N, C-alpha and C positions, 0 to 999 in steps of 0.2 A: 722529489718523488717519495712521498711519505710512506707508501706501502712497502717499499723496499728497505732492507736493513742497511744500516750505515756500513759503507765499504762494499756495496754490492758490485757485482761483475756483470758486464754486458758484452754481447757478441753480435756483431753486425756483419751479415753476409751481403755482398754487393756494395761494400763501403767505398768503392771508387766512383760510383754513380752519383747522380744529382741528389736523390733522396737519401741514399745510404750514407753519403758523406755528410749530409745535413744532420742525420741522426747522430753520427759520431760527434759532430761539433756541439750539438745541443747537450749531449751527455757529458761532454767535457766541462760544461758550465755548471754541472750539478756537483756540489761538494761531496755528497755521499757516494758518488760513483768512483770506486777505487781502480777499476780496470776496464778498458775498452779494447777488445780484440777485433781487428778489422780484416775481413777476408774478401778477396777478389781474385781475378785471374792472375795478377802479378804479385800476390802476397805470398808469404811463407808461413804456413802451408797455403797452397793455391786452392781455389775452388772454381770450377768451370763446369757449368751444366751441360756443355757439349761433351764432357768426358765424365761419365758416371763415377768412375773409380776415384776421382779427386774428392768427391763428397765424403765417401767413407774414410779415405786417407786423412782428410782434414779433421774429421771427428775423432779418429783414433789419435792423431797428433795432439789434439787439444784436451784429451781426456785428463791429462795430468793437471791441467789448469782448472778443471771443473770443481765444484758446480758453478754454473752461470745462473744468475737470477733473471736475466733478460736476454732473449735471443730473438733477433729481428732479421727476417729474410726480405731484403729489398731488391732482389734480382727479378727482372721482368723484361719482356719485349713486346712492343706494339707494332713496330714497323722496322723494315730494313731498307737499304737502298734498292734492293731487288723487289721487295714485297711491301707495298703500302697496304693499309687496312682495306679489305674487300668491301665494296659498296653494292655488289650485285652477285648473283649466283654464278654468272659467267666468269667471274674472277677467281673462283675457288680452285685450289690446287693441292695435291698431296704434299708437295714440298713445303708450302707455307703452313699447312696444318701441322706437319711434323716439327717444323722449327718453333712454332708458337707453343705447341704442347711440350716440347722438350724443355723450353725455358720457363714457361709459366705453370706447368703442371708436373711433369716428370721430375724435374730438378727439385722443386719444393717438396714433393712427396718423399724423395730420398733424404732431404734435409730433415724432415720430421722423423723418418725412420732412424737415421743415424745420430741426430743431435738431441732429440727429446730426452734421451737418457742422461744428458749432461745438465739438465735443469736441476736447480736446487729443490730439495724435497719440501722445504717450508714455504718458500716464495719463488715460484718459477713461472715465468710468462714467456710464451713463444708466439710471435706474430708473423704472419706471412702477408705481404702486400698483395691484395686482390684488387678488384675494381668494381664499382657499382654497375658498370655495363655487363658484368658477369651475372647479375641478378636476372633470373628468368622472369620473375614476376614484374620487375621494373622495366623490362625491355619494351619500349614503345616506338622506337625509331628504326630498328632493324640494322642491317649492315654489320661490318666489323666481325665477320663470322668466326674466324679462327681465334681472334683475341677474346671475344665473348665466350666462345665454347671452352677455351683453355682455362679461363678464369672461373667459369661455372664448374668445370671439373675440379679445379683446385678447391673451390668451396666445399664440394662434396667430400673430397679427401680430408680436408681439415675437420669437417663435422664428424666423419667416420673415425678418424684417428683420435679425436678428442674423447670419444666414448670409450675407446680401448685404453687410452693412456690414463683416464680417470680411475680405472679399476686398480692400477698399480701405483699411480701417483695422484692421490686424491686432491692435493693442493695445486696441481698444475693447471695453468690456463693456456689453452691453445685456441687461437682466434685468427680470423681473416680480417684484414684491416684495409679500408679504402682511403687513400690519401687525398682524394679530390683531384681537381686539375691543378697541376703544379708546373711552374715554369722550369722545365727540364728538357733534356734532349728528346725524351720520349714524346712530350706533348708539344714541343715548339713548332713542328710542322702543321699543327692543328690549332694555331692561334693561342697556344699555351703561354707565350710571352706576354700577351695582352690580357687574357682572361684568367690565367693561372696565378695561384698564390705563390709567394716566395717559398723555396724549398725549406729554409730554416723555420719559417713560420709554420709550415705544414708539419714538419717533424716535431716541433714543440707541442703542437696541438695533439698529435698522435701519442706522444709520450704521456701527456696528461690523461688521455683516454686509457692507456695501458695501466697507468698508475691506479686508476679507480676500479679496474676489473677484479672480480672475485672468482674463486673456483666455481661458483654457481653459474657463471657466465661463460664457462669454457665451451668451445664448439659453436660460437656464434660469430656473426658478421657485423662489424662496426665501421662507421665512418669516422673521419678525423674530428667531426663535431661531437662525437659521442652517441650519435643516433644509431640505433640498431636497425640494420638493413634487412630487407626480405631476401630470401634465397632465390 
């Protein structure tokens, strides 16, 4: 990762998940990466989007280790044993919307609030995993209401926060990142094991994208391929 200084520090949120752990493994292969901090529900400090206070506590706890050159939020939910993605209006429920938004929107928004100040002022990149199905313009199939809506809302929050953060941290890069279909617990019930790419391969591609980004591209939405996606 040539755009990052030698000895750069990375922070992965959701590092116990399929894609989060893949990011950590790929970063371990990079000689210039001096430190990888991995957060999840069982880490110390812990981070759990079901409990807002853990987000601020984790940021405060890690402030002494800052600045970080790369922060990646890989936490997200598509389905649970109780709630599969909705295929029709009759399936919509408050509970599913609340769960989707808590994990895919509210938690990431609080991460940006509390962790963006930990970014290095010379080279600081923060990426939140979004999804192409959260693109309003690209929606041609419908369905997956709460997941699509929560990711679309996340995209708006990233765009809005990037504008504000740029005023005080001109070198910061704040982006939404689409990993594609990855063979993980999230996508496996939807044929991800067959059509999805390996998590390590996806993580490596996304790191290449992040390495190329400049401050002029903050507040944008990118795919693992480097393609800029429509909102």
